[in-house]
matplotlib code that plots the C-alpha trace (Angstrom):
import matplotlib.pyplot as plt

x = [31.6, 28.4, 26.8, 23.4, 20.4, 19.1, 21.0, 19.4, 19.3, 18.6, 20.0, 20.2, 23.3, 22.4, 22.0, 24.4, 24.1, 23.9, 23.1, 24.2, 21.4, 22.1, 22.2, 19.8, 16.8, 14.4, 15.7, 14.0, 16.0, 15.2, 14.2, 14.5, 16.0, 17.9, 17.2, 18.8, 15.9, 15.6, 18.7, 17.6, 18.1, 14.8, 14.3, 11.7, 10.4, 9.9, 7.5, 9.5, 8.0, 8.9, 8.7, 11.2, 11.4, 12.7, 13.5, 11.1, 8.3, 7.2, 7.4, 6.9, 8.7, 10.4, 13.2, 16.5, 18.4, 21.9, 21.8, 18.5, 18.2, 16.8, 15.7, 15.2, 12.6, 10.1, 11.1, 14.6, 16.0, 19.3, 19.5, 21.7, 22.5, 22.4, 25.0, 25.7, 29.2, 31.6, 34.3, 34.4, 36.2, 37.0, 34.2, 34.9, 34.7, 34.0, 34.9, 31.3, 31.3, 29.1, 30.2, 29.2, 29.5, 30.0, 27.4, 28.3, 25.8, 26.7, 25.5, 24.8, 27.6, 29.6, 32.5, 31.3, 30.7, 30.0, 27.5, 27.9, 25.3, 24.4, 27.0, 27.8, 30.5, 33.9, 35.1, 36.6, 40.3, 41.5, 42.8, 46.4, 46.4, 46.7, 43.5, 41.6, 37.9, 36.2, 33.2, 30.5, 31.8, 32.0, 28.5, 27.3, 28.8, 27.4, 23.8, 24.3, 25.6, 22.5, 20.2, 21.8, 21.7, 18.0, 17.3, 19.0, 16.7, 13.4, 13.0, 13.0, 15.5, 18.8, 20.4, 23.4, 22.7, 24.6, 27.6, 28.0, 27.5, 30.1, 32.6, 31.9, 32.5, 35.7, 36.8, 35.8, 37.5, 40.8, 40.7, 39.8, 42.4, 45.1, 43.9, 43.2, 44.5, 41.3, 37.7, 36.9, 33.9, 32.1, 32.6, 31.6, 28.3, 27.8, 28.3, 25.7, 23.2, 23.7, 23.4, 20.1, 18.7, 19.3, 17.7, 14.7, 14.5, 14.9, 12.1, 9.6, 10.6, 10.0, 6.7, 5.7, 6.6, 4.8, 1.7, 2.0, 2.4, -0.8, -2.7, -1.6, -2.5, -5.8, -6.5, -5.6, -7.5, -10.7, -10.4, -9.8, -13.1, -15.2, -13.4, -14.4, -18.1, -18.2, -16.8, -19.5, -22.1, -20.9, -20.9, -24.8, -25.6, -26.9, -28.1, -25.4, -25.8, -25.4, -22.6, -20.8, -21.4, -20.0, -17.0, -16.3, -16.6, -14.2, -11.7, -11.7, -11.2, -8.3, -6.6, -7.0, -5.5, -2.7, -2.0, -1.6, 1.0, 2.8, 2.8, 4.1, 6.8, 8.3, 8.0, 8.8, 9.7, 9.5, 6.1, 4.8, 6.0, 4.1, 0.9, 1.3, 1.8, -1.3, -3.5, -2.9, -0.3, -2.7, -3.3, 0.6, 0.7, -1.8, -0.2, 3.2, 1.5, -0.6, 2.7, 4.1, 0.8, 1.1, -2.2, -1.4, -4.5, -4.8, -7.7, -8.6, -12.5, -13.4, -15.3, -12.4, -10.4, -13.0, -13.2, -9.3, -9.6, -12.2, -10.1, -7.0, -9.0, -10.7, -7.4, -5.6, -8.5, -8.4, -6.8, -4.4, -3.0, 0.0, 0.6, -0.2, -0.7, 2.1, 4.5, 3.5, 3.9, 7.5, 8.2, 7.1, 7.5, 11.2, 9.6, 6.9, 9.5, 11.5, 8.7, 7.0, 10.0, 11.1, 8.2, 8.1, 5.3, 5.3, 6.0, 2.7, 0.7, 1.7, -0.8, -3.5, -2.3, -3.0, -6.6, -7.1, -5.9, -4.0, -0.8, -2.0, -0.5, -3.5, -6.5, -9.3, -12.7, -16.2, -15.8, -12.7, -10.2, -7.0, -3.6, -2.1, -3.3, -6.7, -6.5, -9.5, -8.3, -8.9, -7.0, -4.1, -3.7, -3.8, -0.9, 1.1, 0.4, -0.1, -3.5, -4.8, -5.7, -2.2, -0.6, -1.9, 0.7, -1.5, -0.2, 3.5, 4.4, 7.2, 5.3, 2.0, 3.5, 5.2, 1.8, 0.3, 2.8, 2.2, -1.6, -1.3, 1.2, -1.2, -4.1, -1.6, -0.8, -4.6, -5.7, -2.7, 1.0, -0.4, -3.5, -2.0, -5.3, -7.4, -5.4, -5.9, -9.6, -9.7, -8.2, -11.3, -13.9, -12.2, -11.1, -14.3, -16.1, -13.6, -13.9, -17.6, -17.3, -14.7, -16.8, -19.8, -17.8, -16.7, -20.3, -21.1, -21.1, -17.6, -16.4, -13.4, -10.5, -7.5, -8.5, -11.8, -9.8, -8.5, -9.5, -10.5, -12.9, -14.6, -14.8, -16.3, -18.9, -19.8, -19.2, -17.5, -19.5, -19.7, -17.3, -14.7, -15.0, -14.4, -11.5, -8.9, -9.0, -8.4, -5.1, -4.1, -4.8, -2.6, 0.3, 0.0, 0.0, 3.0, 4.9, 4.6, 5.0, 6.1, 3.4, 0.8, 2.2, 3.0, 6.8]
y = [-31.5, -33.9, -34.4, -35.2, -33.1, -33.7, -33.6, -36.1, -35.1, -37.4, -40.2, -43.0, -44.3, -43.2, -39.7, -37.1, -34.9, -37.4, -36.8, -39.0, -41.8, -41.9, -38.3, -36.4, -38.7, -35.9, -36.4, -39.0, -41.7, -39.8, -36.4, -33.8, -32.9, -30.0, -29.5, -27.2, -26.2, -23.2, -21.6, -21.8, -24.1, -25.5, -27.4, -30.2, -32.1, -35.6, -36.9, -36.6, -37.5, -34.3, -31.8, -29.2, -25.6, -22.8, -19.8, -21.0, -21.5, -25.2, -25.8, -28.5, -27.0, -23.5, -21.7, -21.2, -18.1, -17.6, -17.2, -19.2, -21.5, -24.9, -27.1, -30.8, -31.9, -29.4, -29.3, -30.3, -31.2, -29.8, -26.5, -25.7, -22.6, -22.7, -20.5, -19.6, -18.2, -17.8, -16.8, -20.5, -21.7, -20.4, -20.0, -22.7, -21.5, -23.9, -23.6, -22.7, -19.6, -21.1, -20.8, -22.7, -21.5, -24.0, -24.3, -24.1, -26.2, -25.6, -26.9, -23.8, -23.2, -26.0, -26.5, -26.0, -29.1, -28.6, -30.3, -29.3, -28.4, -30.3, -28.9, -29.2, -32.0, -30.4, -30.8, -34.1, -33.8, -35.8, -39.1, -40.3, -42.3, -45.6, -45.0, -44.0, -45.4, -45.6, -43.2, -45.9, -46.5, -42.8, -42.3, -45.1, -43.6, -40.3, -41.8, -43.6, -40.3, -38.4, -41.1, -41.1, -37.4, -37.4, -40.1, -38.3, -35.3, -37.4, -38.1, -34.2, -32.4, -32.5, -29.3, -31.4, -32.8, -30.2, -30.1, -34.0, -33.8, -31.0, -33.0, -36.2, -34.5, -32.9, -36.4, -37.8, -35.0, -35.5, -39.3, -39.4, -36.7, -38.9, -42.1, -40.9, -37.1, -36.5, -37.1, -36.8, -34.4, -37.3, -39.4, -36.6, -36.5, -40.3, -40.0, -37.3, -39.4, -42.3, -40.4, -38.7, -42.1, -43.1, -39.8, -40.5, -44.1, -42.3, -39.8, -42.6, -44.4, -41.2, -40.5, -44.0, -43.4, -40.2, -41.7, -44.6, -41.8, -39.9, -43.1, -44.0, -40.4, -40.6, -44.0, -42.6, -39.4, -41.3, -43.5, -40.3, -38.7, -41.8, -42.0, -38.3, -39.1, -42.3, -40.5, -37.7, -40.4, -42.1, -38.7, -38.6, -42.3, -43.8, -47.2, -49.8, -52.2, -49.4, -48.0, -51.4, -51.6, -48.1, -49.3, -52.1, -50.0, -47.4, -50.2, -51.4, -47.8, -47.2, -50.4, -49.1, -45.8, -47.3, -49.5, -46.6, -45.0, -48.4, -48.3, -44.8, -45.8, -48.1, -45.1, -41.9, -42.2, -38.4, -38.2, -41.1, -39.2, -36.2, -38.5, -40.0, -36.6, -35.0, -32.7, -29.3, -28.5, -29.7, -33.2, -33.6, -32.7, -35.0, -38.0, -37.3, -37.5, -40.7, -42.3, -41.8, -43.6, -46.5, -45.3, -44.1, -44.1, -43.1, -40.9, -39.1, -38.7, -35.1, -34.6, -35.6, -32.9, -30.4, -31.0, -31.1, -27.5, -26.5, -27.7, -25.9, -22.6, -23.1, -23.9, -20.7, -18.6, -19.5, -16.8, -18.9, -21.2, -19.1, -17.4, -20.6, -23.8, -23.9, -22.7, -25.6, -27.8, -26.9, -27.3, -30.7, -32.1, -33.4, -35.8, -36.9, -37.7, -39.6, -41.8, -42.4, -43.2, -45.7, -47.8, -47.3, -45.0, -41.9, -38.7, -37.3, -39.5, -37.0, -34.5, -36.4, -34.2, -31.1, -32.2, -33.7, -31.0, -28.3, -29.7, -28.7, -31.2, -30.0, -30.0, -31.7, -32.7, -32.9, -36.7, -36.3, -37.2, -35.5, -34.4, -33.8, -37.1, -37.0, -40.3, -41.5, -42.8, -46.5, -46.4, -44.3, -47.0, -49.9, -48.0, -48.0, -44.4, -43.8, -42.2, -41.8, -39.2, -38.0, -38.5, -38.1, -38.9, -37.9, -34.4, -35.7, -34.9, -37.5, -40.3, -39.8, -39.4, -42.8, -44.1, -42.7, -44.2, -47.5, -47.4, -46.3, -49.3, -51.8, -50.5, -51.3, -54.7, -55.4, -53.8, -54.6, -52.9, -51.0, -49.6, -46.2, -44.4, -46.9, -46.4, -42.9, -43.3, -45.7, -43.1, -41.1, -43.9, -46.4, -49.9, -51.5, -49.4, -50.0, -53.7, -53.8, -52.1, -54.7, -57.6, -56.3, -56.0, -59.8, -60.8, -59.1, -61.1, -62.0, -62.1, -60.3, -59.3, -57.3, -54.4, -53.9, -53.1, -50.1, -46.7, -45.3, -48.3, -47.6, -44.0, -44.2, -46.8, -44.4, -47.2, -44.9, -42.4, -38.8, -37.6, -40.0, -39.1, -35.4, -36.4, -37.8, -34.7, -32.6, -34.6, -34.2, -30.5, -29.9, -31.9, -29.9, -26.6, -27.5, -29.0, -25.6, -23.1, -20.3, -20.8, -20.7, -17.8, -19.7, -18.4]
z = [-72.3, -72.1, -75.5, -73.7, -74.3, -70.7, -67.5, -64.9, -61.3, -58.2, -56.1, -58.7, -60.0, -63.5, -62.7, -64.1, -61.0, -58.0, -54.4, -51.7, -51.1, -47.2, -46.7, -49.0, -48.6, -49.5, -53.2, -55.3, -57.1, -60.6, -59.3, -61.9, -65.3, -66.6, -70.2, -72.8, -75.2, -77.7, -76.3, -72.7, -69.8, -68.3, -65.0, -65.1, -62.3, -63.3, -60.8, -57.6, -54.1, -52.5, -55.3, -56.8, -55.7, -57.8, -55.6, -53.0, -55.4, -56.2, -60.0, -62.4, -65.4, -65.6, -67.3, -65.5, -65.2, -63.6, -59.7, -59.5, -56.4, -56.7, -53.7, -54.4, -51.7, -50.4, -46.8, -45.6, -49.2, -50.4, -51.9, -55.0, -56.8, -60.8, -62.4, -66.1, -65.7, -68.4, -65.9, -64.6, -67.8, -71.2, -73.7, -76.2, -79.9, -82.9, -86.6, -87.5, -85.3, -82.4, -78.7, -75.7, -72.1, -69.1, -66.4, -62.8, -60.7, -57.1, -53.7, -51.4, -49.1, -50.5, -53.0, -56.5, -58.5, -62.2, -64.6, -68.2, -70.8, -74.0, -76.4, -80.3, -80.7, -81.6, -85.3, -85.9, -86.9, -89.9, -89.0, -90.1, -93.4, -91.5, -89.8, -93.0, -93.4, -96.8, -97.6, -96.9, -93.4, -92.5, -94.0, -91.8, -88.7, -89.4, -89.5, -86.2, -84.4, -85.8, -84.8, -81.2, -80.9, -81.8, -79.4, -76.6, -77.5, -77.0, -80.8, -81.5, -83.5, -81.7, -83.5, -84.1, -87.7, -89.8, -87.5, -87.8, -91.6, -91.8, -89.8, -91.7, -95.0, -93.9, -92.9, -96.3, -98.2, -96.4, -96.7, -100.4, -101.1, -99.6, -101.3, -104.9, -105.1, -107.2, -107.9, -104.2, -105.0, -106.6, -103.6, -101.3, -103.4, -103.0, -99.2, -99.0, -101.0, -99.0, -95.7, -96.8, -97.7, -94.2, -92.9, -95.0, -93.1, -89.9, -90.9, -91.6, -88.3, -86.2, -88.1, -87.1, -83.5, -83.3, -84.9, -82.1, -79.3, -80.5, -80.4, -77.1, -75.8, -77.2, -75.5, -72.2, -72.7, -73.7, -70.7, -68.3, -69.7, -68.8, -65.4, -64.7, -65.8, -63.6, -60.4, -60.8, -61.1, -58.1, -56.0, -56.6, -56.4, -53.1, -54.2, -53.2, -56.3, -58.7, -56.9, -56.9, -60.8, -61.2, -59.1, -61.3, -64.5, -62.7, -62.1, -65.7, -67.1, -64.6, -65.7, -69.2, -68.5, -66.6, -69.4, -71.6, -69.5, -69.6, -73.5, -73.3, -71.0, -73.8, -76.5, -74.5, -70.8, -70.3, -71.9, -69.8, -66.6, -67.7, -68.3, -64.8, -63.1, -64.7, -63.0, -61.2, -58.5, -55.7, -57.5, -57.4, -53.9, -53.0, -54.8, -53.2, -49.7, -50.8, -51.9, -48.4, -47.1, -49.7, -50.7, -54.2, -56.7, -60.2, -59.6, -56.4, -56.1, -57.0, -53.9, -51.8, -53.4, -53.0, -49.2, -48.9, -50.6, -48.1, -45.2, -46.5, -46.6, -43.3, -41.5, -42.9, -42.1, -38.3, -36.4, -34.4, -37.3, -37.9, -34.4, -32.2, -34.0, -36.5, -33.6, -31.6, -34.6, -35.2, -31.4, -31.1, -34.5, -33.9, -31.2, -33.6, -36.2, -33.9, -32.3, -35.7, -37.8, -35.0, -35.9, -39.6, -39.7, -42.2, -40.2, -42.1, -39.8, -37.2, -38.4, -36.6, -33.6, -35.7, -36.3, -32.7, -30.5, -32.7, -30.8, -27.5, -24.8, -22.3, -24.6, -23.2, -25.0, -23.6, -23.6, -21.6, -24.1, -23.2, -24.3, -27.7, -29.1, -27.4, -25.7, -23.5, -20.2, -20.9, -24.3, -22.7, -20.1, -22.9, -24.6, -21.4, -19.9, -16.4, -15.7, -12.0, -9.7, -9.1, -12.6, -16.1, -18.7, -21.5, -21.0, -21.3, -25.0, -25.3, -23.6, -25.3, -28.8, -28.1, -27.2, -30.3, -32.5, -30.8, -31.3, -35.0, -35.5, -33.8, -36.4, -39.2, -37.8, -37.8, -41.0, -43.0, -43.5, -46.6, -44.9, -43.6, -44.7, -42.9, -39.8, -39.8, -40.5, -37.5, -35.2, -35.6, -36.1, -33.7, -34.7, -33.8, -36.3, -38.9, -38.2, -38.5, -42.1, -43.0, -41.8, -43.7, -46.9, -46.4, -46.5, -49.6, -53.1, -54.0, -50.6, -49.2, -51.4, -50.6, -53.0, -51.0, -47.9, -49.7, -48.1, -51.6, -52.4, -49.0, -49.7, -53.1, -52.0, -49.0, -46.5, -44.0, -41.7, -42.5, -39.7, -40.8, -44.6, -43.5, -40.9, -43.6, -45.8, -42.7, -42.0, -45.6, -45.5, -42.4, -44.1, -47.3, -45.6, -43.2, -46.2, -47.9, -45.1, -47.5, -50.0, -47.4, -45.4, -42.3, -42.7]

ax = plt.figure().add_subplot(projection="3d")
ax.plot(x, y, z, "-o")
ax.set_aspect("equal")
plt.show()
C-alpha cells in the first residue's frame, strides 16, 4: 500500500510502474503519472516524447475509469488496462470508517501486475513500554510525517493530516497512561500545541513557496508575451538588419523564459513540466517530432505552425491520401525504418518519400527525377544505384531507400550531426544551395557560429527560398498525420 500521492510511469529506475528500457522504447524515461485527486484517479502526461493515449485518444490530463485502456507511445507503444476492482483484494477498512480499494494496472494480454493508489496510513498500534517515546518526540515525528505527505502531494493538502494526528494522540495516550497512570490529558494538550506551532511554521514556508512560484510564473508569462510580439514583427519585417536585431531580442527573451522554467524546476517539478509543455495539442506534437530531429526550440514561429496546419488539411482533403498513399506508406515503412535506423537517422525523415512521390516507386517528375525518393540519374549513380538503358534501380524500393538513407546521412556529415532539419531542407534545395546560404551567413558581422546553422534561425531571418520554407512543414504534416492515424481517419 503506497503512501505516495503520485504513481510514476516510465522506463526510468525511479518509476513506480516501470517498463523494460530495451523492449518498450516508445515509452519515455519519465512518461506519465497516475494521481489520486478529489476522490478520482487521473492520468497525466508529463512531457513524454511519443504521447499518452486514453482509449485511442491523445490526452494531456484526464480522469480514469475502470476498464480504460492506456497506450504509452502513440504508435507501437505498450497498451495497458486500468481497473479499479475490489474483487482483486479485500477492501481495507480503517478505524475512522474510511475504506480504500486496490487498483489493478494490467498490461493487455499479459499477467496482471498491480500498482496501488495513495492510501491513508493504517492506525499505528501502541508500542510496548520498552519502546515508549516521550510526547515531544512523538509530536516531532508527527510533524515530519505531515510535511512528507504534503511534499508528496506537490505542496498541496495531502488529506492525511488528521489521520496522522489521531494516530499520534493514541500513541501518546497509551504511552503516558503506562508511565504516569494520570494527567495524560494535559500532556496530550501540550503535544497538540507543539504540533500546531510546527504546522504554523510549515504554513509560512508553504506560503513563501507559493509566492515564489507566482513570481516565476509571472516572469515567464511576461517573456512569452514579448516573444509573441517579436515573432509577429519578424513575419512582417523584410529589412535584414532589423530582422537581425529582432532575432537577438528574441534569443534574449527565450533565455529568460527558459531560465524561469529552470527556477520552477527547483520549486515544483510537475509545474515546471506543465510550463515547458505549454500550447495546444499540435504544439506538443510538433515538439515531439522536433526532439526526434534534435531541433527542439522554445518557440515555433507562428507562420510555420499555420503552414503546417494548412498542409495537414490539404493532405487529408486529397482523395487518394487514405485509399492509396497511406496504404503504400504502411507497405514500405518497415524497409524505411530498417535502412534509416541502420545509419542512426530518425525514421520520421522517411516522410520525405511521402512529399516527393507519395511513396510511389515508379513516380517520375518533369525534370526526370524518378522513384520513391525522386533521384536524378546523376545523384542515383553517386549513391551507388545502377541507372542505364537496361536497368534503373531508382524504382527498386529496397535499393533506392538504402541510397536515400546514405544521401541524408552524407548531408548530416556536412552540415552537422544535429542538423536534421537542414538535411531535410537540403533534400529539396540541394546541398549546393544550402552551402551558399551558410557561406553567406559566415560573411555577415559576427562571423559564423553554431547557432547560426540552426534551421529556425535561417527560417526566421528568411534565408531560405519559398519552396524550401514550404517543404519542411509538409514533411512534418505527413509525420503528424501518420503518427495519429485514428485521429485523422486513416484507420
